[in-house]
N, C-alpha and C positions, 0 to 999 in steps of 0.2 A: 503493500500500500504506500510506502514512502515515495515510490516512483510516480504514482498517480498524483499524490499531493504536490510533489515537486513540479510536475508538468503543469498542474492547475495554477500553482503559484507563479511560475515563469510566464505562462500565457497571459494571466491577468497583469503581471508586472509590465510585460511588453505593451499590452493594449493601453494601460493607464499612462505609462511614460510617453508613449507615442502621442496619445491624444492630448496630454498636458503640454508637451513641448510644441506641438503644432498650434495649440491655442495660445500659448505664451509668446510665440513668435509674433502674433498680431492680436494683442489684447482688445483692441477696438472691435475686431470681428467677434470676439468672444462676448463682449458686452452687447453688441447688436443682436447676436443670436439669443442671448438670455432675454432681451427685450422682445424679440419676435414671438416668444411663447406667450406674451401678454399675461403673465401670472404675477409678476412682482412690480411694485412701484418703481419709478425711474431710478431713484438713488440706490435702492436695494439691488436692482438689476445691475447697476454699475459695480457695486461691491462684489456681487456674486460673479459677474463676468470677469472681473480682474482676479478674484481669488480662486475660482474653480480650477484654472490650469495648474496652479501651484499645489492645490490640494491633491489633484490627480497625480502630479509628479511625485509628491511625498508618499502617497499610497503605493505608487508603482515602485519607488525605490525601496520602501520598507518590505514590500513583497519580494523584490528581486534579491535582497540579502537575507530574507527570512527572519526578520526581527519583529517581534510581537505579532506573529503570524495570525493567530486566532483573532486577536483584537482588530487587526488591520482588515481581516476578512469580514468581520462584522461591519466595520466602517464601509467597506466596499459594497456589501449587500445593501446597506442603508443608502449609499449614494446611487447605486443602480436602481433601487426602488424609486428614488426621487426622479431619476432619468425616465424610468418607465412611466411614472405618473405624468410627467410633463409631456412625453410623447403621446401617450394615450389621450391626455387632455387636448392637445393640439388636434389630434385626429377627430375626436368627438365634436370639437367646436368648429370643425371645417377649415382650420388654418392650413395653409399649404406652405410649409417651411422645411428647410434642411435642418436636421437635428443639430448640426454644428459639432457633432461628436468628435470629429477629427479636424477641427479648424473650420474656417469659413462659416457657413451656415447662414441663416436668415430666410427672408421671404423667397418663395419659388412661385412660378406661374401655377395657376390652379391645376390640380390633377397630377403634378409632378413629384409630390412627396411620396416616399416609400416607407410608410410607417410600419407596415407588417414586417419588413426585413429588419428595421431598426429594433422593433420590439423583440423579435426572435433572437437577434444578436445579444441584446441586453439580458434577456431571460437566460440564455446560455451562459453568459458571463456570471450572472447571479448564481447559477447552479454550481459553477466552478468555485465561487467564493463560499457558497454554502458547504461544499465538500470540505473546504479548508477549515471551516468552523467545526465540522464534525471530525475531521481527520487532519489536524494541523501538522502532524509529524511528517517531516520531509527531509530530503537529503540537502546538504549544502546550506542549512539554515543556521543563522546566528543564535537563535533561541536556545538557551542552555538546556532546557528540558528536552528539546527535540534532539539535540546531539546525543544526550544520554540515552534516549529511547532507542536510537539507531545503533549505538555502539555495542 
């Protein structure tokens, strides 16, 4: 089982680091994307738009090195639940936006949004994070108790 957990941890790390770095490269696009969801007031959307990339990078780095694996997996599930709720909300309200999951994002021409694909991707990632909550023991982790379990 440690190999499965290691693979889950590294896939999540890669996704979150990539998404965070792409958003951090152009934080104004990240802010515009958060605003496109029309869920937060302007000032809060700005804070979330600027902060989200760095939160994703931090989660990704902690997952990459295997530090606080279970706690970080819980945070990852919570963040993915927020993403899922936002995407579902946009779909239900008839908004046509790019989720902005990997940078860019914002309004799209009507009918061009791919919410089903985005929802499936985020559910899959949430399942990987849930696996890590259940089975955080993995290889190449800095978590002390994980190293002892494997030895």
